[in-house]
N, C-alpha and C positions, 0 to 999 in steps of 0.2 A: 527722587522721592523714595524709591525702594531702599536706597542706602540709609536714609534717615529712619525708615521703618525698621530696618534690621538693627540699627543702633539702639532704637527705642526698645525693641523686643529683647535685645541682649542686655540692656540696662535693667529691664524688668526682671529678667532671669537672674542676673547677678544679685539684685536686691532680694529676690525670693530665696536664693541660695544662702545669702548672708543671714536672713531671718531664720531659716531652718537650722543653720549652723549655731546661731545664738541660742535657739530653743534647745538644741541638742546639748550644748554646754551647760545651760541652766538645769536641764533634767539630769545630766551627768552629776553635777554638784549635789543636787537634791538627793539623788540615789545614793551617792557616796555617804552623805550625811545620815540618811536613813539606815543604810546598811551597817555603817560603823561610826557612830557619833563619838565614841571614845577616842578613836584614832584622830579624827578631825580636831577634837578638843585638845588632845595632847600636843599635836603639832602647832595649833594656835597658841597654846601656852608656851611652847618652846620659842616661837617667834616673839611673843610678848616678853618673855624673859630676856631675850636678846635686846629688846628695846629698853627694858629696865636697866640692864647692865650698861648700855651706851649712855643713858641719862646719868646714871650714878658716876660713870667714868668722867663724863663731861663736867660734872659738878665737883669733882675731886673727892666724892664720898667713897667711891670704890677703893681708893688708895687706903683709906682707914679700914675698910671691911676685908679686903683680900690682898692688899699690898699693891705697890706701884707696878704699873705695866702688866697686870695680870687679868685684864678685862676678858680677854679671849678664854683664858683658863677658867674664869668664873662662869662664863657662858657655857662652856663645854661641861663643867661639873654640874651646873643646874639642869642642862638639857639631859645629861645622863640620869640624873635623879628622876626627872619627869618621865623619861622612857622606862626606867625601872619601875616606877609607880604604875605606869600603864600596864606593864607586864604583870605586876602583882595583882592589879584589879582583874585582869583577864584570867589569871589562875584561880582567884578566889570566887569571882562572880560567874555563875553559869550563863547569865544573859549575854555576857561579852566574851565568852570562851572562844578562843581561836588559837592557832599556833602562835607561840610566843618566842620561839628560839631566836629568830632574827632580831626582833625588837630588844630582847634581853642582851644579845651580843652587842648590838649597837649602843645600848645604854651603858654597858660595862666599858666599852671602848671610849665613849664620850666622857664618862666619869673618870677613867684613867688619865685621859688627856688633861682634863681639868685639874685633878688632884696632883698630877705630875707637874703641871705648871705652877700651881700655887704652893704646894708643900715641897716639891723638889725631890720626888721619889724616883726620878728618871732611871736610876741604875737597876732597880729590881722590880718596879711596878709592872713592867711589860711581861716579866715572867709570871707574875700572879695573874695578869690578864689572860695570858695564853692558857693557864691551868683552868681558870674559871670558864673560858670559852669552850675548852675541851669538855668540861663537866656539863655545861649547858647542852652541848651537842649530844653527849651520851644520854643525858636525861630525856632530851627531846626524842631521840631515836628509840630508847627503851620504852618510853611512855606512850608512844604511838601504837594504836591498835592495828594489827595486821589482819587482813581478811583470812578466814578459814578456807583451807583447800579441800 
């Protein structure tokens, strides 16, 4: 009888722990949305863009838009544009102002991957990307306020 009781108590504890974990995950998602809705929206749009590209590729519409076998390049180019738009909104709007250097760098890299695949700039595009990344790092470092000593 005591073995069954222990199993029952253990089962109840497991269920309670699972419920707490689920509530924690729900709160975490809600907190992230409240804290940074622009970031959540941007990444949702990136994923939706991926779905659009897949659908267009499967219907052979993508071939007319960006060329044959360039679906991944189109995805990366679009994702780069979305990330750069996120960065622009953060720079312009005080309500969403946060550090943007990382997002800008990722947007530039994604855009370079996409354009390199579609247009074929492979030989020199990465040199431009490195220069842009260096400029972003410098701007981010210079623009940051330092505490007074």
